N, C-alpha and C positions, 0 to 999 in steps of 0.2 A: 457063913449061914450057919454057923455053929450054934451060936448062941439065939437063933431067931425065938425063942421062946421068952425072952425081954421083948416087952411092947416098945421100951424105947428107941431098942435096936433097930426093932422094924419100923420103928416111923423115921428114923435116923436113913436106913437102906431107902423108903419109898422117897422120901424125899431128895436123896442124891439121886435115884433112876431119876428122877422127875426134871431136876434142875440141870442134869445132863442132855436128856432129850431136849429141852426148852432153849439148851445154848446151843445145840446143834442148829434146830429149826435158825436160831438167830443169823446163826455163821454163814449158814448155809445161804440165805437171804442176799447177806451182807456180801459174800464170794460173788453173788452172781452165776453162777456155774448151771450148765445147760442148757438147752434148746426148747422154746415155747414156741404154741401153735395159739396166735391169736386171731380169733372169729370174728368179721367184722360185719356187721347189717346195719343198712343206711338206705334211704327210702328217697335223699334227695339225688340227687346227679352227683355220681361219684368222678367222671372222667380228672378232673383238677388234682382228686387223693389219689388217685391210680395213676397219674404222671407224676407224682412227687414222689412214691413209692418207686415207681422206676428208675427215677433220677438219684435216688438214696442207694440204689441197687438191692431191693428188697426181694426176694423171693417170695412170690404170690398165687396164687390161680383166686380168679373173678368169676363167681355165675350169676345168672338171672335167677332170682327165687320170688316164692309167692308166698307173701305172709299172711298175717289175719287183716291185716287193714289194707290190702293190694301187691303190688309188684313191689319187691325189694332188690336189692345186691347183695351178693354174700360173698366177701374178701376174707381169703385166709393167707395169714402173713405166717410163715415160717422163718424163726431168726433167732438169735441168741439173748439169753435172758437178759443181758446187759442193758438190749436196744430195745428194750420193752419201753421206756419213757418215750425215747423217740417217734417208735410207730401209735403212741398215742397222745403225742403231742399232733403228730400228722393230722390223724385222724378229726380228733377238738379245733383244729384250724381251719377243717374244713366243712363241719359236720359237728356241733359240739351234743347235739342228740342222738347222734348213732350209738347202736348198743353194740358193745364188744365186750367179749371175754376169752379167759386164758387159760390154756394145759398145759400141765408140762407132756413133752415129748421124752420118752427115753432114748431112742436115737429115730436117728431121718436116715433115708435113703442113702444119702452122700458120708455118712458118718456111720463108717461100721463097727460096730463093739467090736472093743480088743480086751480080751479075756486076760488078765494080767494075773500070772505065776508067781508064787513064791519067789521064785530065781529072777524074774524081773524086778524085783527089790533091792536084792543081793548085790546087782551089778553097781551100786551107787557105793560099795565098800571095793575099797584098793587089793584087799586079800582076797576076793572072791572073783576077781578079771579074769577072763581067758588069758594064758598064753604065758603066766607068771608063777 
């Protein structure tokens, strides 16, 4: 940061920052960490889809709603990010034209966030274990 009067170094700094952000996004997608909410809206009979979600032990809520073209069924599925393709495959097998959207969830009711402190990371080193 001391030599920011040189335009070449400024470009290298900006490029490194951008590359790090891009690589972080790619890694997050590949690791599939976290919880998502999949919102499914369907006009067709959805009892088969609901039964399949039940047999696969997905947590969901189903409500009747009114859309711009009539009665619809809204299904909200909360699941791990790694299960997205399984849920979408179920949706497409019963209604290929169903609308769905996917949103990230920071934490769900069942998963209380654990705030890690500096000392939680030190427990991995033998010199910092208690009692020694």
